[in-house]
N, C-alpha and C positions, 0 to 999 in steps of 0.2 A: 404540290405548287411547283406552278414552274417557271423560270426566268424571264421579265418579257424585258429587250433590250431600250435601252435605252438613248440620247447621243449623252458620246463623252463634257459635253458641257456640263449635261442636264445630274452626270450619275456622281460627277464627282468636280466640286472647285476649289479655290485658296483664291491668298489674298496677300499682300506685305502683312499685314497682321497678323500674326499666330491663332489666325480663327482658319478652319476649311467644315466641307458639308461634302453629305455623300448620298442619293436618295441608289433603292431598291425600287423596286418592282416587281411582283407575280403575282401568276392568276394560276385562280385554282380552279379548273373544268367543273362546272355546275352550283357550285359555293359561290366563286369570288370573283367578277370579274374584272380586276384587281386591287391589289393590296400593293399603294407604295410606302413605303419607310427611307422617315432624312433622316440623320441625323448631322448636327451644327456639335465642333465644339467652335467653342471662343480661350479657350485659354483653363487655368484653374475659375475664373471668374462661370462660366457659363458656361455648359452644357443642353444641348438639349434633343430629344427623339420627339417628333411629330408620324403620324401613321396615321391612313385613311381607307381604307377594307370597307369597298361598295362590291355592293351585293350583286348576285346573278337578276339580270335581267328574268327568267322566269318564277325567285323567289321577292313573291311581291310581299311578301306579311313580313322581309329584312332588313332593317335600316340599314342608312349610311355611316357606319364607326368610325371615331376622328379618338387619339390615342394621342393626349400625348405629358413627357413624365421633363422633368427641367429642371436643374439641378442651378442650384445660387452661389457664389462665393467657395471661396477657400473652407471654409466651414461650414458646409451645401444646407443650404438649407432646401429639401424638398418640396415639389409641387407635381402631384401629377392631376389630369384632369379627361374627362374619358366622359361624353356626349354619341348618344348613341343618339340620328337623326331617320325621321319617319320617311320613307321615300311615294311612299302612294298614295300621296294623298288623302287616305281615307278615316288620318284624322280628323278632327273640326278644333280651333280653341274653343274656348270659356269666357266668359267675359273676364276673367282676371289672366287671361293667358296661355291658360294649362288646359293639353287638348285631354278629353274628357275619357279615352282609354288607359287617359292615368293611373285608372281606379286600382286597378293590378297590384302597385307599388304604391298601397296604402301603407301596405304593412313591411314591410323594404323602412320607410319612412317610418312608421313608430319602433322600432330595435331598435 
């Protein structure tokens, strides 16, 4: 992976309150045109990590991947969200709004 330079105001920000945020951007030739990672430190009450992974334009089968890790409170309650969004336009919505190509995920749902 190679680092992609960011403007200083996008790479790090802080304020008067005990909160700060930092971002890094990377690229992996042939796999990911951009990987953005952002960390928000809101003190003891809130910690957030967010990342978006954009596939290379020639990877028509690869989804846009979003990852969120959140910790709330001093006795942390943790939340993890992973979202893979198809970007090739191949998937169609069913009457329930679920992609037809989601059939291979049936085994995961059944487990």
